[in-house]
N, C-alpha and C positions, 0 to 999 in steps of 0.2 A: 274713599278707601283706596288701598293699593297704591297710594302716592307716598313715596319714600319719606319716612319719618313723620308723616302727617295723617296716618290712617287710624290712630287710636281715637275713641269717642271723646276723650278729654281734649286732645289737640284740635279735633274738628270743631268742638264747641268754642275754643279760644280763637280759631280762625274766623268763625262767624262773628264773634264779638269784636275782634281786632280789625277785620276788613283790610288785609294787606294790599298794598298798591305797588310795591317795588321789591326787588330782590333783597335789599337790606332789611325789610320787614320780616321776611322769612328767616334770614340769618339770625335776627334778634329773637324770634319766637323759638327757634331751635335751642338757643342758649338759655332762654327763660323757662322752658318747659322741663324743669327738673325740681326735685323736692325742695332744695334750698330756696330758690327764688319764689316758688309757689307758696311755701309755708311762711316765708317772710313778708308776704303781701306785695312783693316786688312786681309780680306779673300784673296784678290788678292796677297797681300804680302806673305801670307802663301803658296799659290800655287807656287809662284816664287821660294821661298826658298826650297820647297819640290823637285822641279825639278833641283835645282842647278843653276838656272838662276840669283839668287841673293845670295850673300855670307852671311853667318851667322857669326856675330862678337861677341866675348865674352869679355865683360869688366872685368868680374870676372871668372876665371877658375872654381870656385865653382858652378857657375850657370849652367855649362854644364850638370851636373848630374840631375839638376832639370828641365831645359828647353830643354834638348836634343830632346825629342820626339815631341816638338812643335817648333823646329827649331829656338830657341832663343826668341820666342814670349811668353809673359806672357798671358796665355789663361784661366787658371783655378783659382778659388778661393784658392784651396789647394796649388797652386804654390806660391801665395802671402804669405801664412802662412809659407811654407818651406823656402822661401827666407829670410823672417824676422828672422826666427830661425837660419838659416845658417850664415847670414852676420852680424846680430846685436844681436844675443844671446837671442832672445825672447823664452819664454816657449811656448808650443803649445796652452795653454790657453790664454796667452797674445796675441799670433799671431791671434787667433780667434777674439779677441776684435778689433785688428787692421783691420781684414778683414771686420767685421761688420761696423766699423766706415767708412771705404772707401765706402762700398756698399751703406750706408745711407747718405753719403756726410755730415757728421757732422764736420763742419769746425773747431770749437774750439778743438774738440777731435783730429782732424787730425793734427793741429798745434802742439799739445802735442806729438803725435805719431811721427811726423817728427823729432822733437828735440830728442826724445828717440832713434829713429832708427839711426840717424846720430852719436849720442854719442856711441851707441853700436858698430857701424861699426868702428868708430875711435879707440875705445878700442881694437879692434881686428886687428888694423893696416891697415885698408882699406882707400884709398885716399878719402878725403872729397867730391871732385867734382864727382867722380864716384859713391859714395854712394848716393849723392843727385840726380844724374841722374837716378839711379835704383829706388829710392823712387818715383820720378816723374812718371816713367813708371808704377810702381805698382799702383799708385794713378789713372793714366789714364785708365789702363786696368781693374782695379777692379770695375770701374763704371758699366761695363757690363760683368765682368768675370762670367763664368758659373761654376756650381758645377760639378766637374769631376765625382764623383760617380753617379750622376744623368745621365750625358751624357754617361758614360760607360755602364750603364744599358740599355739605349736606343740603343746604338751601338750594344750591344750583341743581343738584340731582332731583330734589323735590319739584322744582320748577319744571325741569325737563319731563319727568314722569307725568306730572299734572297736565302739561301741555299736550303730550302725546295721547293721554287718555281722553282729553277734551276734544282734540281735533282729529285723531285717528283711532277712535275707540275700538273698532273691530280688529285692526292690526295689533293694537296694544294688548287687548285681552287675549288674542290668539297667542301672542308671544309669552304672555304671563302664564297661561295655562300650560304651554309647552315647558316653560322653566320649572313648573311644579309637578310635571308628570311623575307619578310614583308616590306623591304626597296626597293621599286620598282626601284628607280633611281640607287641604287648601284647594284642590281641584273642585270639590263640592261647593266650597265657599265662593269661588270665582265663577263657577257656572251659574250659581244663584244670582250673583251680581250681574252677570250678562243678562239674565232674565229681567232683572230690575231696570237695566239699561235698554230693554227691548231689543237685545241682540240674540238672535236664534242660535242655539248650539245644536248642530245637526249630528246625528248618530254616526258611528264609524261605518264605512261602506267600502268594500273592495273595489267598487267601480268609481269611487270619487276621492277617497282619503289618501293623504300622503302619510309619511311616518309621524310627523308632528301635527299639532293643531294648526289649521291654516285658514286664513280669511278667504271666503268665496262669495260669489254673487250669483243668485238665481232669479227666477221670475218673481219671487217675493221680496227681493232686495238683498242687502248684505247679511252675511251670517258667518259662523265659524264651524268648520268641519272637524269633527273628532279625528284625531290621529290614530292610525293603526298601531303605532308604537305604544299606545296606552293600554292595549289589550294584553292581558296576562298571557304569557307563554308565546307571544308573537315577537320575535326578535327583528333586528334591523335587516338581516340577510333575507328573511322571509318577505318583509315589506318591499325591499328593493326588487325581489323576484316578481312580486305581484304588480308593482308599478311598471316594470319593464315589459311584462306580458300585456298589460293594459294599453301601454303606449303603442305596441305593435298591432294589437287586435282592435282596439277601440273600446268596446264594452263586453264584459262577460255576460252571457245570457243564462248559462246554467253552470252547475257545479262541475259537470263533466267537461265543459268547454274550458272552465277555469283550470282544471288539472291538465288538460291537453296542452295548454299554451304556457302555463307557468313552469318555472324550473322546480321540479318536485324534489330535487336534491336539497333545496333550501326550505321546503314546505313538507311537513310530515302530518300524520293523522292528528296529533295533539294540537298543532297549529290550526288545522281546519276545524276541529271541534270547538276550539276557543273562539274562532271567528264566527261560527254559527251561533253559539250561545250568546255572544256579545251583540248579535243582531247585525254584524258586518256583512252577512250574505243575504240580507233580506231583499236586495235588489235582484237576486237570482230567482229562477223558477223554483216553486215549491215553498212549503212552510218550514219553519225551523225544525220541527219534529221530523219531517221527511229528510231534510238536509243532513241532520245528525246521523241518520241511518245510511247515508250514501257515500261517505268518504272512502271506504274500502274499494268499492267498484270504481269510483271516480279516480282514485289514485292508481289503480291497476290500468285504467284506460290512459291516464297520463303517462305512466311508465311505458306503455306500448307505443304511444305517440313519440316519446323521447327516443325509444329504441329505433323506430322507423327513421327518425331524423338523423340519428347517429350512423345508421347503416346506409344513408344516402338515398333512401326512397323519397323521391320528390315528384313533381308533376312531369308530364310527358317530355317537356323540353328542359327540365331541370331548373325552371325559372320560378317555381312556386311550391307551396307545400302540397304534400299528398292529400288526397281526399280524406276528410275527417271521418273517423269511425262513427257509425250510427250510435246514437245515445240510447241507453236503456231507460225505461220508465223509472221514475223515482219510487222508492218503497212507499207503501201505503202506511199511513200513521195518523192518528188523531192529533190535531194541533194542540200545542201546549195551552194551558190556561194563562190568563194574564199574570196570575201570581207566579207561575212557573217561569214565565219569560223574565219577569222582574228579578226573581231569585238568581237566575243564571246571569243576567246582566250584572247584578251585584257581585257575584262570584268572580267574574272575569274582568270587570272594570273597577270594582270597588264601590260602585254606587249605581243608582238606577238612572236609565237614560230615556226609555220610551214612556215612562210614567213613574208613579210612586205608589206604594201600597196604601198610603194615606188618602189617595184620590178617592177610594171607596168610602171614606169617612169625612169628606170635606165639610159637610154641614155640622157634624159633631165637633170637628176640630175648631171651626169658627166659633161655635157656641161655648165650648168647654175650656179651651186653652186660654190662659191669661198671658202667656209668653211663648216665644219659640227660642231656638238655640242662639239666635242672633241678638236677642234682646235681654240677656241676663246681666251683661256688664253694667256696673254702677249700682246694682241692687245692694241694699244693706244686709248684713248678716241676719238670717232668720226671716227675711221677707218671704211671704207665702207665694208659691208659684204653682201653676197648673200647666202641664206640658202634654202634648199628644205626640207620640212617636213610636218607632219600632225598637224593641229591646234587642240589643246585640252585646257581644263581648261579656257575657255573665261569667264572673269568677267568684266562686264560693271559698271563703277563707275562715281562719280562726285568729282571734286576737291572743294577747299574752295569757289571758285567763282561760284560753281554749274555748271561748264562746264564739259561735258562728256569726259571720256577717258576709256581705257580698258587695262587690263592685260591678257596675254595668255601664253600658253606653246607651243613651237614648238618641236615636237618629230621627230627625224630622226633615222637612223639605229644605230647611235653611242650613243644616249642618248636623252637628252632634254635640251632646253634653255628657260629661262624666257624672255618674250618680253613685250614691252609696246607700245600701240598706244596712243600718247599724243593728247591733245585737238586740236592742229593745224592740225593733220592728221585724226582725228576721223571721221569727217563728210564724208570725201572722202572714208574712208576704212570700215565704220561700216557694210556695207552689205556684206563684204568679210569675216567677222568674223564668219565663219560657222564651227561648231564642226566636227571633223573627215574629214576635207577637205584637200586634198593634194595640197600644194601651194609652190610657189616660193616667198620668202620674201627678200626684199632688205631693208637695214637699216644701222644703225651705232652702233658700239660697245660701250657699257657703262660699262667699268671695275669698279669693286668695291673691295677695299682692304679687303681681308679675305673672299670674297664671289665669286661665279662664275660670269663671265661676262654676262651681259644682253644685249638686243638689242632694240634699238629704231626703230620701224617699220616705213618705209617711203612709201613702196609699197607692195601690195599683189596681186599675179597673180595665179589663179588656174592652176595647172600643166596640166589640160586637155586642156587648151587653150594657155599655155605658148609656145612660139616659140623659137627654137634655132636659133640665128642670124647667117646665113651663107652668105658668099660673093657671088656676082653674077659672078665674074671672078677671077680666080687664075692663077698664072704663076708657072710652075714647071721646075726647072733647071735640065737637065740630061747631065751628062758627058758621052760621047760616047766612047765605047771601053775600059773603065777603069776596071781593075781586071777581065776581061773576063766574066763579068756578063751580061746575056741577060735581060737588064732592060726593053726593049720594050715589051717583052712577059709578064713580071710580071706587068708592068703598065697597059697593056691591060686587064689582068685578074682583077686587082684592080678596074679599071674604070667600068668593067662589073658587078663586085660584089657590087659596091656602086653607083648605078644610082641616079641622083638627078637633080637639076636645075642650077647648077653652071658650067659655061663654063671653059674649060681648054686650056691654051696656053703653049705649050712646048717650052723650050729654049734649043735646042740641042747644045752642045759645045764639041769641041775637043781642047785640050791644044795646043796653038800656030798654030792652023790650021784653024778652022772655027767656026762660031756661026750662028745657024739657028733658026728662030722663026716659029713655026707651030701651027695653031689653030686646035684642035682636035674636030671632030664632036660629040663625046660622051660627055654628061653632067654628072656631079658627085655630090655626097653629101660629102663635105669635113669635116666630123665630126671628133671627137677625134680618133675613130678607123682608119679612112682614113688617118689622119695625122701621126699616129703611124706607119702604114704600109708603108706610103710614106717615112718616115725617115729611115725605114729598107732598102728599095729598093734603094733610091737615096742618103741617108745621111741626117744629120740634117740641118735645115735651108735652104732647097732647095725649099720650097714653099713660094710664095709671094702673098699677096692679092692685086689685081689690081682694083677691083670694089666691093663696099659694097652693 
């Protein structure tokens, strides 16, 4: 993804099938990935020819030079012009008139052009039937033929962005995040992509961040540091004042020291509160709750320090700063809960940084969700989906008949999905439309051409009360004595590690010898982790549900 023109799921699938090896391949795919060539089967034909599964035939040897790179397929408008010039003696100016006539489907002009093309081809000794066939192909493909110069420029940009992402991933993603600052949906998407690429995205920090997202390196390796400019209410002047003071001082140790050394004409109370809530002052002494109560005293101390500097109070010989004022103790305050921290991060950054509310429901999300926000594209209309996420952006409305319905946004760790509660479901679900509530939503996919897939909501269940459906009785098949593995000991450890309410029936088997059924006294919780471990111990498909 994030490779220019090649990030859509459909295009990525075509790239995998086609396996491009040169810039001309990318140019061709840019031209082919449009409704006309796809619906006409042209794209599949092109891939078959590329891999030699379909032979390329040349009615005119002269066309090999023009159509060689597109495997005998007339793909570009420039090829139409070259063919008419080569076979029928058109000047390039006249060939361009032919191209425009084909593109605009001017039938009277096309009849004249056909007569002229066939005459020019005959004058050059080309068989009439073959010349007519070539003109028909030109006419057919020119209807949706693409401009090669346009496609080549796109292909070059795609190659460059792909190269940078492959060879300089941290720098590339940092620049990408900076370019999308302010677009919350895109930033969330690309931060999640960084995680998939094993690139750490470090939170904003007054002791480390620049204005933009920046590539950094620490003891754990390469990472991207969140830019202070992405914090709401923090402008460029404030960030520049912070960076200037940091360069002079080294590191801020406390909020009081921060205010003493930074230019407080560029930093006000609102900026400081925003930095605290966003977690950008976590490297200073104190908790976020304490720091949020300290700005007034800290700003007052900073103003006194600035006044001292302005009045010329310096060291004994005028060569250094005056002695710093003693710092008061931070106000006493109970630290925020994790939920409060995350809500403040969301308020100031547009998304969660230090964690996610769904972290508390990880097991339920893994068991109950069939999709997430990144995996809805390509679903058919009406396909059933189950999503786990946070409800935000609830808007209650009325249709033309004055019947109520609602739109909302479901946010998960991968991004967000627009959803609707239509009038038929509204009465039953209206009390569940609570902002910032973690829920399981079941519904149907509503794909829209050119837009992200939406969801029609049929059921909403708070994750606090959602239950993972587990069977009452399972059977586990165990092959005795195979590969010398002590499965009994491993199964005993697994059952002890995953206690629950599900009874277990073992089916012990030895090939061509015996089969024994044994009910185990231990009860287990056969969740996703249990099933994965069971597959490792006994092999795939060894568990069967006997009672729901």
